[in-house]
N, C-alpha and C positions, 0 to 999 in steps of 0.2 A: 579451613586453613586461615591463619591469621593474616591480617593485611600487611604486617611487616614481612612475612615470608613471601607474600605475593609481590611486594615492592622489591624484594631481593632479586626476584627473577626478571622483573621489568628492567632493573638496572643492569643485570648481567646480559640480557638480550641486547641492550643498547650498547654497552661497552664492548661487546664482542661482535657487533655489527651483524647479528645473526640473520636479520631479515633484509639484508642489502645484497641482492643478487648481482652477478656479473654477466654481461653478454658474451664473455669469453668461455662460459661454461659449455660443455659438450652435452649437457643434459637437455631433455625436451623442455622447451620454454612454456610457461603458463602465465600470460599477462592478464591479470584479474583486476577489475575495478568495481567499486561501490560509489554511488554519488557522493561528491564532496559535501561536507557539512555546511550549513548556513549558521555562522556563529553569532546568534543573537541571544543566546542563553545557554544554560547547562543542558547536556544531554540527559534524557530520562530512559527508563527501561523500555519504552516503546521504540526509541531509536536503537536501544541495545539489541532488540530482536534482529533488525536488519544487519547491524554490524557484527553481531555474534555469528549469525548464519554465514556472513561473508568470511569471517575468520575461520570458521569450521571448514569452509571450502578451500581457503588458501592453505591451511595446515594439512588437510588431507592430501592435497596435490603435492606438497613437500614430502609427505610420508611415502607417496608413490615414486619419489625420486625425481620429481620435476623441478625445474628452475623457476621459482615463483617470484613474480614482480607484482606487488600490491602497493601502489603509491596512494597518496592522499593530499588534497588541497582544501581551500576554503572559498566558498561562494559568497562574496560580500556585496555584489552589485544588486541593484533593485531598490525598492522603497521600504522593505521591512525595517532595516536598520535606521533609515532616515525617520520613519514613523516613531521609533523609540526616542531618538534624539529630539525630535520636534515636541513630543509629549513632555519630555523632561525640561525642555526650554520653557514650556507653558506652566511648569510646576504642577503637572498633572499628578494628583496625590495617589491615584490608583497605580500609575506607572512607577512612581517613586517607591511605593510599597513593594511592588512586584520585583523591581530590580534590586532593592535592598535585600530581599529574600534570596534572589539569585546570587548576588555577590557574596552574601553571607554563607553560602555553601562552601566557598573557597577561602574566605577571609574571616577572621575572628575579631579583629580590632575595629570597633565601631567608627573611630575617626577615619581609618583607612577606607572603610566601606563608604562613608559619606563623601570622602574626597573622590573616590572612583565614580560614584553616582554623579557628582558635579562635573566630572570630566567627560561624562557620556553625552553632554550636549554636542560634542563633536562626534559624528557617527563613526569616524575612523577609530576612535578610542573604544567604542562598543565592540566593533569588529575585531580589533587587535586583542583586547582583553579576553573575549570569549573564545577566539581562535586558539590562544595558548592553552586555555583550560579545556576546550574540547579535545585538543591533542592529549592533554593529561588524562581526560576521561577515557579516551580510546586506548591509551597505553595501559592504564589500570585495568581496563576490561580484558586486556591480554591480546589485543589485535596485533597481528604480526605484519605491521605496515612498515614499508620503507619510507622514512620521512625525509630522505635527502631531496626529492624533487618538490617538496611542499611549496605551494605558491598560493596567492590569493588572486581573485579575478580583478583586482585593482592594481596589480603589479604592472609596471610599464612593459616588461617583456611580454606579458600575457595580452595586454591591450594591443600591442603590435601584431601579435598572432591573430587576434580577432579581426583586426583591419585586413590582414591577408585573407582570412576566411571570407569576409564580406565582399572583398573585391573579386574573389573567385566566384562567389555566388552571383554577383552582378554580371560577370563575364559569361556565366553559363545561362543567363536569362532567368534566374530564380528570384531576383529582386526587382520588384515593379513599384511604380508610383501611381497613386490615384485615390479615388474616393471609395470607401468601403466601410460597412458598419463595424465598429469596434467597441469593446467595453471601455468605459471612460468615467473618470472622476471629475465632475464639474468643479468641486472645491479645489482640487489640485491642478485642474486644467491639463489633465494628463491621461494618456491611454494607460490601462491597467491590465495585468495578466494574472495568472493563477497565483503567483508568488506575492502579488500585491494585495490580494483579496483575503479577508478573514476566512479561514477554513477552505480556501480556494483549491488546495491540493486534494482534499478528501471529499468535499461537497462541491462538485464541479459547477461552474457557472458558464453557460453557453449563451449564444444569441439566438433568439427565436423570432421568426417573422410573423407578424399579425397582418391580416388583410383588413384594410379600412374600407368599409362599405358605406357609400354615401346615399342616405335616404332623403329624397327631396322633401323640403319642409314648407315654409310659409311664404316663399316667394321664389321667383326664378333664380337659379344658381345659388340657392341657400340650402344647406344640408345638415341634418343631424348625422354625424359621422361615427358609426359604430365599429368597434374593433372585434375581430373574431379569428380563431384558429381554424374554423370550419366553414368557409364560404359556400361549400357544396350543399349546406343545409338551408340555403336561402328560400327555397320553395316551401319550407315548413315554418317560415316566420309568421308569428301570430300577433306580435306586438313589440314595442321597444321598452327597455327598462331604463329608468333614470333614478338616481339617488336624490331624493328631495333635500337631503341634509348637506349636500356639497355644492360648491360654487361652480358655475359654468360661465362660459364666455362666448360671445359671437365675435368671430375673427374674420379678417379678410386675407386671403392669400390666392395668388394666381387667378384673379378675376372670379373667385368663388368666396361665398361666406360659409364658414364651418362653425357649427355649434358643438363644442367639446368641453370637457372639464378644464377648469383653469389650470390645474396642476399638470395637465397633459401638454400644455403649450410649450414649456421649456424642453420637454423630451423631443417634441416634434421639431422645434427650432434647432436643437443640436443635430438633428438629422436632415438639415438643409431646407426646412420650410420656414420662411421668414414671415411670421404673422403680424398683422396689424390688429390690435385688440380694439373692437368697436364698442362693446358694452359688456358688463358683467352682471350676473343675476343668479338667484338661487334656483336649484333644480326644481323646487316646488312649482315655479312659474311655468314649467313645461308639462307638468302632469295633466293628463286627460286631453291634451291636444293630439293632433294626428299628423303622421308623416306618410309618405308613399313608399311602397316596395319598389326598389329600382328595377326589378324584373318586369313589373307591370305598374306603371305609375298611376293607373286609375284605381288601383287597390289601396285603400286607406287603412292604416294600422294604428291602433291607439298607443299612447305613451302612458305607461303605468309606473307606479313607484316600486322601488326595490332597494332594500337596505344592503344587500350583498354586493351591489355595484360599487366598485372602488375606483378612485381617481389615481391610485398608485400604479395600477396596471391597465394598459390600454388607454382609451379616451374618456372613460366615464360614461360611455353610451354602449349599451349591449342590446343586440336584437335577440328575441326570445324564440326558441324552438322547443317547446315543452315536451314534445314526443321523443326527443333525442338528447336533451340536456337536463340532467338531474336538478341543477340549480334552478333552471327555468320552471321545471314542473312543480317543484315544491313552492317556489315563490308564487306561482299562479294559484296553486291549491290553497295557500294561506289567504290570498286575497279573496278567493271564492268563499272560504270559511267566514270571512268578515263581511260577506254580501256586497263586495265592491262591485258597483254596477257594470263598469266596462269589462271587468274580469269574468263576470258570470256569463257573458255572451261568447267567450272564447273556448274553443275546443282544440286540443292538440291535433296536429296534422302529421300522420305517420308518412314519411317519404322514403325511408330506407328499409328494405326487407333483409333480415339477417338470420341465417339458419340457427335455430336453437334459442333465439331471443324471444322471450314471452311478454315483452312490454316493460315500460319503464317503472310501472308501479311495483311489479314483482322484483325488479332489480333493486329498487330502493328498500323494499321490505327485507330483502336478503342482507342488505348492509345496515339494517336497523336505522334507517334515515327517514324520519317522517316530519322533520321540522328543520328550518334553516339553522337552528342551533346545533344540529348534528353535522358539523362541518367535515369531520374526518370521514364519516360514512358517505356523505354526498361526494366528497372528492374521490374516494375509492370507487364509487359507482360511476363517476364521470370517467375516470381513467379506464375502467373496464369496458364501458360501452363504446368509448371513442376508439379503443384499440380493436375491439371485435368488429365494429362497423367498418373501420378503415381497411382491414384485411379481408373481411368476408361479406360486407354489405353490398347490395345492389340497389340502384335508384329505381323506385316503383313508378306507377303510371301517373302519379301526381306531380311529376317533375318536368313537365314540358320537354325541352330539348335534351334533358339529361336522362330520359327514360332508358332503363336497361343497362346503364353504365355502372362500372365498379365505382366505389367511392373515390378511389385514387384518381381514376380517369375523370370523374365528374368534377373534382376539385380543379383540375387543369382547365376543363372546358368552361366552367362558369367564370373563372378568372379571365379567360379570353373574351367572354361576352361582356363582362363588367368593364374591362379595359377599353374595349371598342366603344362603349357608351360613355366613357369617362365617369364611371360610377364607382371607382375603387382607387385605392392608393395603398401604401404600406407603412408599417411602423415596426421597428425592431425593439425588443425588450430583452432584458436578462431572463434566463429561465427560472431564477429564484431571486428573492430579495437579497441583495448583497451589499457589503460595506468593505471599504479598504481597511487595512490594519490600523489606520489612524481613526477609523470610525466614520468616514465620509461615504455617502451613498454612491453606489455604482449604477450607471445607466448605460445606454447605448448611444453612441454619437457617430456621425459621418463626418470625417475630417478632411479638409483640403490638404494636398501635398503630403499625404501620409505614405510612408514606404511600407511595403508588405513583402513577406516571403511567400511566394506563390507556389504552392504545392499541387496545383491543379493539373499539371502536365500528365497526360495519360502514359506517355513513355516513361517518365520518371516514376510514376506510381507503379507501373508494371515491373520496372527494374527492382523497386523496393519490395514489392510483393514476392518476387522470385527469391530475393535474399531471405525473407522471412520463411518462405516455404521450405527451404533446405536447411534452415538453422535448427539446432536442437534447442527447444524451449521447455522449461519446467517451471510449474506444472504446464502440461502441454495445451490444456484448454485455453490458456491465455493467447495462444497463436491466433485464434479466431478474433479476439478483441483487438489484437494488433492489426490484422488485416482490415477490420472495420474502421479503425482509427486512420489508417492510410487512405482508405476510400473517402472518409469524411473530411479530412483536411483539405482546405482550399487556400484562401488567402489569409495570412495571419500578420497583424501589425508587428513590426520588429523594432520600432524606435519610439522613444517618448522623451519628454522634457524634464521629468522630475526623477530624482533618485540618484544613486551612485551608478556609474557605468562607464563603458568605453565610448568615446566620441564616435559618432557615425561618420565613416570616412568619405561618404559620397556627397556630402553637403559642406558648405563653407562655415555655416553657423556652428558655434560650439555648444548651442543649447540642446541639440538633438543627441540622444544617447541610445545605444543598443539595449533593448530590454533583456532582462536577466535569463529568460529561457532560451533566447536566441544566441546568447553568448556562451552557452554551455552544452554544445552538441558534439563537438569533436575534440574536446580538451584532453581526452585520453592520450592522444599522440603528443600533446605538449609535455606531459610527464616525462617522456623520453628525451625531449630536447632541452628542457629548462636547466638541468644541472650543467650541461655542457656550455650553454649560453652564459651562465653565471661564471663558470670556471675560466672561460675565455675572455671575460670582462668586456663583452661586446656592448657598445653603446646603443641606446635606443634608436638612433639614426641609422645604425648599421642593420637593424632588423627590418629591412624593407621586404617588398614582395619577392624580389629576386632571391634574397637569402632564404626565405621560407620555402620558395619553390625548390631550391636546391636541397635544403635540409629535410623537407618532408615528402617531396615528390621525386627527388633524385635528379632534377635538372642541373646542368653544369654551370657553375660560375666561371668567368675567365680565369685562367691559371694565374694571372698576376693579381687577382683579387685576394686581399689578405684574409678574407673570410672563407675562402674555398676549402681550406683544410678542415676547419671546424664544421662547416656545412656537410662535407663528405663524411666526417666522423659521425655526426648526428644521423645521417641517412643510413650508415652502416648499422647503427643501433635500431633505427626504425625498421630496417629490413629484418633484423633479428627478432625484435619484440612484437612488432605489429603484425596482424591485427590484434585487437582486444579479444582474447580468447573467450572470456566470459564476463558479462556485466550482470551484477545482482542488484535488484532494487525492489520497489513496491509497486503493486498494480495501479496505484493512483497516478503513476508517471506514464502509463501507456499512451494516454491520449495527447500528451505533450512531449515531455523530454525523450521518451523512448522512440516515439515516432520521428521527432526531429533528428535524433541520433542516427537512426537508420537512413532516413532520407538524405541527410547531408553526406554521410559516408558514400552512398551509392552515386552521388553526383560529383564529389570532389576527389575521390580516391579510386585507384584501379581496384579491380575485384579482389586481388590477393590481399588487400588491406581492409576488406569489409569485415564487420564484426562477425564472430563465429558462434556465439551462444548467449542466451538470456535466462536468468532465473528470477523468480519473484516470490516474496513471502508477504502474506497478509499482515494486517496491523496487530497490535497487542492492546488488550483492554485490561482493566483491573476489576476483579470481582464482578464481571459481567457488564461493566459500565465503561464507556469510552473515557479515557483519561483527558482531563482538561483543567486549566488553571481555575476556572470558575467552580468546578466541583471539588477542588482541593484534593484530588486523588492521584496526583502525579508523583511518581517516585523518581527523584533524580538519581542518576547512576552512582554519584558519590555516596548517597544515602544507602543505596543497595549494597555497595562495597562495605560500608561501615556496619550495616546491620546483618548482612548475610555472607559476604565475601564475593569476590568476582567469580570464582569457580561455581559457587552455588547459584548465583544469578544466571550464569551461562547455562548451567545444566537445567535449571527450572525453565528457562525460556525455550531451550531446544526440545526438551522432553514434553512440553505442554501441548504442542500442536505441530502437525505437518505444515509444509509451506502454504498449502491451499486453504488452510483454515485459520480463522482468527484465533490467536493465542489469548489465553486468559490468565493473568497473574492473580491467582487465588491465594490470598494471604494465609488462609488456614491450611493450605496444602504445602506451603514452603517448608515447614518443619518436617513433613514426611519425606520430602526429597532430601533434605539435609541429613536425616537419619540414615537414609540409604547411601548417601555419599560418604558419610562417616564409616558405615559398615564396609564399603569398598576399600577405604583407606586402611582400616584396621586389618582387613583380610590380607591385603598386599603387604602391609608392614610386618605382620606376623610371619609371612612367608620369607620376607627379606631377612628377618632376624632368626629364623629357624635354622638349626644345625642338622635337622633330620632330612635325609635324602632318599631313604629306602622307599621304593614304590611297591605297593601291593597291587593286585589286579583291580581292586576298587579304586585306588589312586589312578591307575591307568585309564579306567572308565571316566573318571572326572577330568583327566587331561583331555581326552578326546571330546567330551561334552563342552568343556570350556573352549576348545579350539573351534568347535562347531558354532558356538554362539559368537565368537570373535570373527569367524569367517562370514557369518550373516551380517555382523556389524560392518565389516569391510564392504560388502556388497551394498548395504544400505547407504553408506557414505558415498559410494561411487555413483549412486542414483539420486543423490540429493534428498534421500529419505532420512533426514537427520533425527527425527523423533524416534524412528525405528532403530537407528544406530545407537541412540542413547539407551533404548530399552535393552538391546542386545549386549552392548559393551558394559553397561552399569548394572542393570536390574536383573536380566536373565542369567548373566554369569554369576551374580550373587545368589540367585535362586538355585543354581546348580551346586554351589558350595553348600548351601543350606540343606539341600537334598542329601548330599554326601554326609553331612554331620548327623542329620536325622536318622539315616538308615544305617550308617556304619559306626557312628559315635566316635570317630577318629579325627585326628588333626589333618586337615586338608593341605597343609603347607607343602609337603613334598610334591603334590600334584601342581599346586599353584606355581611353584618354582619353575616347573617345566614350561609354563606359558607366561612367565613374569614379564619378559621383555615385550612380547606381543601385546599382552593386556595393557601394560602401561602406555605403549605407543598408541594403541587404539582408543585409549581414554583421552589422549592429548589434544585431538581437535576440539573437544568440548570443554575439558578441564585442564588447560595447559599448565597451570601453576602446580596442581597436585601431581601431574605427570612428571614435571621437572623435578619436584622434590623427591618423589619416589625413585625416579631414575638416578638421582644423586645418591640416595641411600643405598640403592641396589648396585651402585658402582658400574653403571652401564658403559662408562668410558667416554661418552660424549653427551652434549646437551640433547635432550629428547627432541627439541625443535630442529636439530640438525641430523636426525636419524631417519632411516627409511624402514619400511616393513612390507613384506610380501603378504599376499592373502593367505591366512592360516589354512592348513589342510587338516582334515580329521577323518578318522576311521572309527565310527561308533562301534562300541562293544555291545552287540544286541543281547547277548546272554546276561551280562550284568545289568543292562537297562531293564530287562525283564524282571530280574531280581529286585531292583530298586522300585519299580512300579508295583510289584507284589507287596513289598514291605510298606510302601506308602498307603496302599489299600488297607492293609492290616491296621495301620495307625488310625486311619479314618474310621474303621469299624470299631476299634477300641474306644475312640472318642464318642462314637454314636451310642455304644452300649453303656458307657459311663453316664451319659446324659439320661439314659433310661432308668438307671439305678438311682433312685432318690435317697437322700439322706447323706450319711457320712462318706468320706473319701475311701475308695477301695484300697485294701492293703496288698491284695494279690490278684494277678491276672493270669488266667489259664488259657492257653491257645492249643487247639487240637487239630492236627492235620494227618491225613492218611497217605499223602503223597510224599515220597522220600525226598525228592528234590526241594519241595517247598519246606519240608521239615528241616533240611540242612540250612536253607536260607533263614528260617526262623531262629535256629540255634546260633547262626553267625550274628544275627541282629539282636539277640536276646538282651545283651547289655545295653545296647542303644535304645531298645524299646523301653526297658525299665527306666533309663535316664529320662527319656522323653515323657513318659506317662507319670513318672514319680511314684510308681508302685512296682513291686517285684513281678516280673513276668516269668512264667514257667511254661515250657513247651512239652506237650504230650505227657503231662504228669499223670501218675496213677490215680490221683484224686480227680474223680469225674462224677460228682453226685447227680448231675442231670443227664448223664449219657450223651454228652456233647460230641465225643469222638465219633459216634455212629452217625451223627448228623452232618459232619464235615464233608465237604466236597472239594474237588480239585479247583484251585483258584479262589476258594472261599473257606478258609479254616473257621472252625467254630470257636466261640469265645465265651468264657465264664468268669465273672468277677465276684470277689467276696472280700 
């Protein structure tokens, strides 16, 4: 369908207020939300998957006769938009090029493009420009959104709502102040969250705690400080590793001297350890010296060189357990191959017995890792052995006081021992190398006076678990991930000093702002309130805690309060629309947004207002590769509309994968789907234009089969199985029509007319523009988007189905025989059957068979040179071609 026809329906939906529901309706309400967009650029087909599936949900619930409310806003708080403006202020050429391309999607005048780019040094201009065009993208995609409550997270009314939320959280004991490790950008001097980190939403960054083991070194209270994730392996330590190519430092802290990599000092200082640097030196100066094992300080262990030791992670000092650590084993093996004297004396010490584990050499061989160059194989082997030993391993007789313990128990026990001896400390690191969106490194810091949302309350967790347990969630297996996220969440920093955001209301300083994931947990209820607040022209000062208590929780304002009437009206709306019946998003949000959404609702709202359902769809890739700016394989939605149409974009997205699978936009498959969509349109158009109404028994068979497929589509929509709904409503219905044409050689239109309305309506959740256009041509009387449909009912005609299956089998046999006949195209086909019923079927289909095969078909002709009649059997007529 042309973009001009699609635009016609966008404008008509808008002018007729089609997607603007009323709480006065007597219909069952359905309050549906999808996360609001972050307007820092154009939407692409990956975003299109989530919003298309969301729209299919909203449209199907309208088809069922429900009063659907699907609002949308824009999330502009945080650092991403600020990072864009900062880069443009610096005249960053890469950013200028990227945003010239982005703006060029919507603007054609080069001067206007450059003027807009210059204006983007103000982050508000970035947000406002792309918010308006994201709205345009979603409208052109066909999303049935009510835009009346649209807001941004920098709107004053919204910020007062967030103040109310945080004061409530504080009153409930969920906001605490203290020291706690957080992800941090030293360059920005600011805490960072998922939204601030490059790829933070899809490639999660968490905080990992390392144990720092202090190995006594060259004088009292002087230690080589090694970092490890596995302190329970200390009885298997054979040596220390130092990288001779990096710089180390002797530092003084807390009456001790620590020898660590120079690069580790800043990390440790950000975590509260204020070092005095005494001297710096090359790692080479430590090689071949000795340190003592902290478990037995009489045991001396050599210090050996290792190139794999990095100052980027940990302290730059590693203790070696070659029997249980693949990196250590291969590094030791390579030194022995070089006849390194100290290494030749070392033998690995096996300290953990694990069922089925045949030794580290076989493990490395299985991963084809025999050199430090084989990094991927070594890392895979490391992950395998660590996991297996952690869950199944037992400490053997070489472990002193740890003998017989599980690895998990041994880890706790050895830490107790080391702490008692003052031989350990801790260091926190990100789980992967990470950078902010501006390209600055992300580390872990422990900050003074940091405020946290404290999710550790057992009672609060249990209440949230109970909500999840009774919620319908699709795909259902994500329920386990949500429970795990609830268990995992503890303290989370909720304020920072950089970026756009709402001022934190519990401190006097204006420099602290609420971080962007914490300000977007219960905004669904604000959609209900915001239009009334604007219409009443309430000032920001009037939107205090008492007002929101009344508007959102039903508490009463004094009768002489001029805000009482509007607060009561809002609460009536909240009572009608809330809770959020269904929230649709992506699995990447489970560990943050979805968990916060559930937690905050169970704490601040009565149970009747708790969310009722969740759905998730996986991401979309292109030609098997993740879409990214660097790969140049991103398809902006505007380009998809231009090149394919919105309906085709939607149909391809929906039909390519079910929710739980990654969808793949395969360029070479789009034309195939386009062809089928065009076939559906032609079939329905032919029926609309046809004047023939007479139904034969064959037509009646087709009617029932079409209704059966449409009934299956209805069920699939109802279970969020949209890929199957597309197969049933578009492809299998079309196949039924093709079967009819093939077998009966007649016009299917009289049959299609019988199901025309049902078919058009059940296409509409996926291809709303085509459905509206066909509905108008068919004179259905109302906009398709305003109509309802019941589940189609069918009574299959088994006798005619048997006939159709029989003729389809004959066609297959004819094709098979034709392939066996080499040479020229046959002119005649003879079919022989001794069964009277099958003969009648063959005679009925004779013309259709001739048309399909493109040669004349004769049934039970006297011409039978090979005696085929005698060889025919019931269900398998004989065939002869000449």
